[in-house]
C-alpha positions as CSV (number, residue, x, y, z in Angstrom):
1,X,195.6,39.5,317.6
2,X,194.7,40.1,321.2
3,X,193.1,43.3,322.3
4,X,196.0,44.2,324.7
5,X,198.4,44.4,321.7
6,X,196.4,47.3,320.3
7,X,197.6,50.8,321.0
8,X,196.1,52.6,323.9
9,X,194.2,54.9,321.6
10,X,192.6,52.1,319.7
11,X,191.7,50.4,322.9
12,X,189.9,53.6,324.0
13,X,188.0,53.7,320.8
14,X,186.9,50.1,321.2
15,X,185.8,50.7,324.8
16,X,183.7,53.6,323.7
17,X,182.2,51.5,320.9
18,X,181.4,48.7,323.3
19,X,179.6,51.0,325.7
20,X,177.7,52.7,322.8
21,X,176.7,49.4,321.2
22,X,175.6,47.9,324.5
23,X,173.4,50.9,325.2
24,X,171.9,51.0,321.8
25,X,171.2,47.3,321.8
26,X,169.2,47.7,325.1
27,X,167.0,50.5,323.8
28,X,166.4,49.0,320.4
29,X,164.6,46.1,322.0
30,X,163.4,47.8,325.2
31,X,161.4,50.5,323.4
32,X,159.3,48.3,321.1
33,X,158.8,45.8,324.0
34,X,157.7,48.7,326.2
35,X,155.4,50.0,323.5
36,X,153.7,46.6,323.2
37,X,153.2,46.6,327.0
38,X,151.7,50.0,326.8
39,X,149.2,48.8,324.2
40,X,150.4,51.0,321.3
41,X,149.4,48.6,318.6
42,X,151.2,46.9,315.7
43,X,151.5,49.9,313.4
44,X,152.7,52.5,315.9
45,X,155.3,50.0,317.2
46,X,156.5,49.5,313.6
47,X,156.6,53.2,313.0
48,X,159.0,53.5,316.0
49,X,161.4,51.2,314.2
50,X,160.9,52.8,310.8
51,X,161.6,56.3,312.1
52,X,164.8,55.1,313.9
53,X,166.1,53.7,310.6
54,X,165.0,56.8,308.7
55,X,166.9,59.0,311.2
56,X,169.9,56.7,310.6
57,X,169.7,57.3,306.8
58,X,169.5,61.0,307.2
59,X,172.4,61.0,309.7
60,X,174.6,59.0,307.4
61,X,174.1,61.6,304.6
62,X,174.1,64.8,306.7
63,X,176.5,64.2,309.6
64,X,179.9,63.7,307.8
65,X,180.4,67.4,307.3
66,X,180.5,67.9,311.1
67,X,183.4,65.4,311.2
68,X,185.5,67.6,308.9
69,X,184.4,70.9,310.4
70,X,184.6,70.3,314.2
71,X,186.4,67.0,314.5
72,X,185.6,63.5,315.6
73,X,185.7,64.1,319.4
74,X,183.3,67.1,319.3
75,X,180.9,65.3,317.0
76,X,180.9,62.2,319.1
77,X,180.4,64.2,322.3
78,X,177.5,66.3,320.9
79,X,175.5,63.4,319.5
80,X,176.2,61.1,322.5
81,X,174.6,63.8,324.7
82,X,171.7,64.2,322.2
83,X,171.1,60.4,322.2
84,X,171.2,60.3,326.0
85,X,168.7,63.1,326.2
86,X,166.4,61.3,323.8
87,X,166.6,58.1,325.9
88,X,165.8,60.0,329.1
89,X,162.8,61.8,327.6
90,X,161.4,58.5,326.3
91,X,161.8,56.9,329.7
92,X,159.8,59.7,331.4
93,X,156.9,59.8,329.0
94,X,154.3,57.3,327.6
95,X,153.2,59.4,324.7
96,X,153.5,58.0,321.2
97,X,153.5,61.5,319.7
98,X,156.7,62.2,321.8
99,X,158.3,58.8,321.2
100,X,158.1,59.0,317.4
101,X,160.2,62.1,316.8
102,X,162.6,61.0,319.5
103,X,163.2,57.7,317.7
104,X,164.2,59.7,314.6
105,X,166.5,61.8,316.7
106,X,168.1,58.6,318.2
107,X,168.7,57.1,314.7
108,X,170.2,60.4,313.5
109,X,172.5,60.6,316.6
110,X,173.5,56.9,316.4
111,X,174.6,57.4,312.8
112,X,176.8,60.2,313.9
113,X,178.3,58.2,316.7
114,X,179.0,55.2,314.5
115,X,180.5,57.4,311.8
116,X,182.8,59.0,314.4
117,X,184.1,55.8,315.9
118,X,184.3,53.6,312.7
119,X,186.0,56.2,310.5
120,X,188.5,56.8,313.3
121,X,189.2,53.0,313.6
122,X,189.5,52.8,309.8
123,X,192.0,55.7,309.5
124,X,194.4,54.2,312.0
125,X,194.3,50.6,311.0
126,X,197.4,49.7,309.0
127,X,197.0,47.5,306.0
128,X,198.9,44.7,307.6
129,X,196.6,44.6,310.6
130,X,193.3,45.8,309.2
131,X,191.6,42.5,308.9
132,X,192.4,41.5,312.5
133,X,191.3,45.0,313.8
134,X,188.0,44.7,311.9
135,X,187.5,41.3,313.4
136,X,188.0,42.8,316.9
137,X,185.6,45.5,316.0
138,X,183.0,42.9,314.9
139,X,183.6,41.0,318.2
140,X,183.1,44.3,320.1
141,X,179.9,44.8,318.1
142,X,178.6,41.3,319.1
143,X,179.7,41.4,322.7
144,X,178.1,44.8,323.2
145,X,174.9,43.8,321.6
146,X,174.6,40.4,323.5
147,X,175.6,41.9,326.9
148,X,173.1,44.6,326.3
149,X,170.4,42.0,325.7
150,X,171.4,40.0,328.8
151,X,171.3,43.2,330.9
152,X,167.8,43.9,329.6
153,X,166.8,40.3,330.5
154,X,168.0,40.8,334.0
155,X,166.4,44.3,334.5
156,X,163.2,43.5,332.6
157,X,160.6,46.2,331.7
158,X,161.6,48.5,334.5
159,X,160.8,52.2,333.9
160,X,164.4,53.2,334.7
161,X,165.9,50.9,332.0
162,X,166.5,53.8,329.5
163,X,168.2,55.8,332.3
164,X,170.9,53.0,332.2
165,X,171.0,53.5,328.4
166,X,171.7,57.2,329.0
167,X,174.4,56.3,331.5
168,X,176.1,54.0,329.0
169,X,176.0,56.6,326.3
170,X,177.5,59.2,328.6
171,X,180.1,56.7,329.8
172,X,181.2,56.1,326.2
173,X,182.3,59.7,326.1
174,X,185.0,59.1,328.7
175,X,187.5,56.9,326.8
176,X,187.1,58.7,323.5
177,X,187.4,62.2,324.9
178,X,190.5,61.4,327.0
179,X,192.4,59.5,324.4
180,X,195.5,61.2,322.9
181,X,195.3,59.4,319.6
182,X,195.4,61.8,316.7
183,X,192.1,62.5,314.9
184,X,192.1,61.3,311.3
185,X,192.2,63.6,308.3
186,X,189.7,62.1,305.9
187,X,188.5,63.0,302.5
188,X,184.8,63.9,302.7
189,X,182.8,60.8,302.1
190,X,179.3,62.1,301.3
191,X,178.5,61.0,297.7
192,X,177.6,63.8,295.4
193,X,176.4,61.6,292.6
194,X,174.4,58.9,294.4
195,X,172.0,58.4,291.5
196,X,174.9,58.0,289.1
197,X,176.5,55.4,291.4
198,X,173.1,53.6,291.7
199,X,172.7,53.3,288.0
200,X,176.2,51.9,287.6
201,X,175.7,49.5,290.5
202,X,172.3,48.3,289.3
203,X,173.7,47.7,285.8
204,X,176.9,46.0,286.9
205,X,176.0,44.2,290.1
206,X,172.3,44.5,290.8
207,X,172.2,41.4,292.8
208,X,174.1,43.2,295.5
209,X,171.5,45.9,295.5
210,X,168.7,43.4,296.0
211,X,170.7,41.5,298.6
212,X,171.1,44.6,300.9
213,X,167.5,45.7,300.2
214,X,166.0,42.3,301.2
215,X,168.4,42.0,304.1
216,X,167.4,45.4,305.3
217,X,163.7,44.6,305.0
218,X,164.1,41.4,307.0
219,X,166.3,42.8,309.7
220,X,164.2,45.9,310.1
221,X,161.1,43.8,310.6
222,X,163.0,41.6,313.1
223,X,164.4,44.4,315.2
224,X,161.2,46.5,315.2
225,X,158.6,43.8,315.7
226,X,160.1,40.8,317.4
227,X,158.6,41.9,320.7
228,X,155.2,41.8,319.1
229,X,155.9,38.3,317.8
230,X,157.2,36.9,321.1
231,X,154.3,38.4,323.0
232,X,151.8,37.0,320.4
233,X,153.1,33.5,321.1
234,X,152.2,33.9,324.7
235,X,155.7,34.3,326.0
236,X,156.7,36.8,328.7
237,X,158.3,40.1,327.5
238,X,161.4,39.3,329.5
239,X,162.1,36.5,327.0
240,X,162.6,38.9,324.1
241,X,166.3,39.7,324.9
242,X,167.1,35.9,325.0
243,X,165.5,35.4,321.6
244,X,167.4,38.4,320.2
245,X,170.7,37.1,321.7
246,X,170.3,33.8,319.9
247,X,169.8,35.7,316.6
248,X,173.0,37.6,317.2
249,X,175.1,34.6,318.3
250,X,173.8,32.6,315.3
251,X,175.0,35.4,312.9
252,X,178.3,35.7,314.7
253,X,179.0,32.0,314.4
254,X,178.3,31.9,310.7
255,X,179.5,35.2,309.3
256,X,183.2,34.7,309.3
257,X,183.3,31.1,307.9
258,X,180.6,32.0,305.3
259,X,182.7,35.0,304.3
260,X,185.8,32.8,303.8
261,X,183.8,30.3,301.8
262,X,182.5,33.1,299.6
263,X,186.1,34.1,298.8
264,X,186.6,30.6,297.3
265,X,183.4,30.1,295.4
266,X,180.8,32.2,293.4
267,X,179.3,34.6,296.0
268,X,176.0,34.3,294.2
269,X,175.9,30.6,295.2
270,X,176.5,31.6,298.8
271,X,173.7,34.2,298.7
272,X,171.4,31.5,297.2
273,X,172.1,29.1,300.0
274,X,171.8,31.8,302.7
275,X,168.5,33.2,301.3
276,X,167.1,29.7,301.0
277,X,168.1,28.8,304.6
278,X,166.6,32.1,305.9
279,X,163.4,31.6,303.9
280,X,163.1,28.0,305.1
281,X,163.6,28.9,308.7
282,X,161.1,31.8,308.5
283,X,158.5,29.3,307.1
284,X,159.2,26.9,310.0
285,X,158.9,29.6,312.5
286,X,155.5,30.6,311.0
287,X,154.3,27.0,311.0
288,X,155.5,26.5,314.5
289,X,153.7,29.7,315.7
290,X,150.4,28.5,314.2
291,X,150.8,25.0,315.5
292,X,151.7,26.1,319.0
293,X,155.0,24.4,319.0
294,X,157.3,27.3,319.7
295,X,158.3,27.0,323.3
296,X,161.2,29.2,324.3
297,X,163.8,26.6,323.5
298,X,162.5,25.9,320.1
299,X,162.0,29.6,319.3
300,X,165.5,30.5,320.4
301,X,167.0,27.7,318.3
302,X,165.0,28.6,315.2
303,X,165.8,32.3,315.5
304,X,169.4,31.5,316.1
305,X,169.4,29.5,312.9
306,X,167.7,32.4,311.2
307,X,170.6,34.6,312.3
308,X,173.0,32.0,310.8
309,X,171.5,32.6,307.4
310,X,170.2,36.1,307.5
311,X,173.0,38.2,309.1
312,X,175.8,37.3,306.6
313,X,173.7,38.4,303.6
314,X,174.6,42.1,304.0
315,X,178.4,41.7,304.0
316,X,178.3,39.1,301.3
317,X,176.2,41.4,299.1
318,X,178.7,44.2,299.8
319,X,181.6,42.0,298.8
320,X,179.8,41.0,295.6
321,X,179.4,44.7,294.7
322,X,183.1,45.4,295.4
323,X,184.0,42.5,293.1
324,X,182.3,44.0,290.1
325,X,182.4,47.8,290.7
326,X,186.1,48.5,290.5
327,X,185.8,51.9,288.9
328,X,183.4,53.3,291.5
329,X,184.6,54.9,294.7
330,X,184.2,52.3,297.5
331,X,183.0,55.2,299.7
332,X,180.2,56.1,297.3
333,X,179.3,52.5,296.8
334,X,179.2,51.8,300.5
335,X,177.0,54.7,301.2
336,X,174.6,53.6,298.4
337,X,174.4,50.1,299.7
338,X,173.9,51.2,303.3
339,X,171.2,53.7,302.4
340,X,169.5,51.0,300.3
341,X,169.6,48.6,303.3
342,X,168.3,51.2,305.6
343,X,165.5,52.1,303.2
344,X,164.5,48.5,303.4
345,X,164.6,48.7,307.2
346,X,162.3,51.8,307.0
347,X,159.7,50.2,304.6
348,X,159.7,46.6,306.1
349,X,158.4,47.4,309.6
350,X,155.9,50.0,308.2
351,X,154.4,47.6,305.7
352,X,154.4,44.6,308.1
353,X,153.0,46.6,310.9
354,X,150.2,48.1,308.9
355,X,149.2,44.7,307.6
356,X,149.5,43.0,310.9
357,X,146.6,45.1,312.1
358,X,144.4,42.8,310.0
359,X,146.4,39.6,310.8
360,X,147.6,37.7,313.7
361,X,151.1,38.6,315.1
362,X,152.1,34.9,314.5
363,X,152.3,35.9,310.8
364,X,155.2,38.3,311.3
365,X,157.7,35.9,309.8
366,X,155.6,35.6,306.7
367,X,156.9,39.0,305.7
368,X,160.4,37.9,306.5
369,X,159.9,34.8,304.4
370,X,158.6,36.9,301.5
371,X,161.7,39.1,301.6
372,X,164.2,36.2,301.6
373,X,162.1,34.3,299.2
374,X,162.3,37.2,296.7
375,X,166.0,37.3,297.1
376,X,166.2,33.6,296.6
377,X,164.4,33.9,293.2
378,X,166.4,36.9,292.1
379,X,169.7,35.1,293.0
380,X,168.7,31.9,291.2
381,X,167.8,33.9,288.1
382,X,171.2,35.8,288.2
383,X,173.1,32.6,288.8
384,X,171.4,30.9,285.9
385,X,171.7,33.9,283.5
386,X,175.1,35.5,284.2
387,X,178.6,34.0,284.2
388,X,180.6,34.0,287.5
389,X,183.2,36.7,288.2
390,X,186.8,35.7,287.4
391,X,188.7,34.7,290.5
392,X,191.6,37.0,289.9
393,X,189.4,40.2,290.3
394,X,187.5,39.1,293.4
395,X,188.1,41.2,296.5
396,X,188.7,39.8,300.0
397,X,185.7,39.4,302.2
398,X,185.5,42.0,305.1
399,X,183.5,41.0,308.2
400,X,181.4,44.2,308.4
401,X,178.6,44.9,310.7
402,X,175.5,46.5,309.1
403,X,176.0,49.9,310.6
404,X,177.8,52.7,308.6
405,X,179.7,53.0,305.4
406,X,182.7,54.6,306.8
407,X,184.6,51.5,308.0
408,X,184.2,49.9,304.7
409,X,186.3,52.6,303.1
410,X,189.4,50.6,304.1
411,X,188.9,48.5,301.0
412,X,190.4,51.2,298.9
413,X,193.4,51.7,301.2
């Protein structure tokens, strides 16, 4: 389905999402790269990433009531303005003590913005078109992120870069506030019994729990500390967006065909192969870093291959959970899995950053390899011990970005 066949209201939502995603992709790489340039050190840079993801977790749990009290448009407008203010304040200071709380505010605000847009898209996606609309949303996610990285590559480490981020965030307000599409009426999606859901999930489909946790650890380390790694290899900071773009493109190429494949075979086998590929590539990247063989072309190729294996792990893990946990609300289950992934993204950079103080930055992918290696062993154990799920109760794979739980609520529609 082509984008121009969507309703005007949905096109407005996608345009707002594109501007939002592009702006966030710029700042998520610019800020740690700028921190490295300012000499903040490994651990402070990792804390900037951890606090962003911590803010995202808190936002996912606390923001939804605003959607039901004041509506989607007002919630989006308020937190877009807050995120823009945070970006401007960071661009005008060079103080770590100011940056740290502002990264938490940014994560909180972005959770609110994703919740607003994605739940809106979910509510007005008919069952007959939902898969195609989600595919367009995933394409929007990729294009926004890649274009954001290319913009950052062109602009470089200019002090006004975050001013452009603020502009994009404010521009995202225009389509969504002017659209005439009806705001959705949603059932409140904040889980009241998260611990109960966790116990059921861990008992019935604990591989999905480990899958999203290990995926969150690895992706959190990558997004928070890849500028440290690239700089440690002797590359220019301007090369970081190109490396990140190769990661995103690799994941985009693999995610949909891997998802279709997982619908036809045991998803645990797919997770086993993905985790093995990710582990192997992380080892190769580490060896290449120590041998001095990672020129920009080799680095971009290997990181792209890492994206091929690593990015699909989250949606495959979610699909595996939905296969088994039929009696649990998909909303509660999605919130649990997202929070678990985000907790990994909080802990991963903090642990890696603290240990890198005593190690070379070339060892960054050692932590990534440990994460995927752990998932590889857990998956092999489960594949050997437990029988596969009957094909008749498997759910269809949904190509979900690792952002918020709201858009995955369509599975129950």
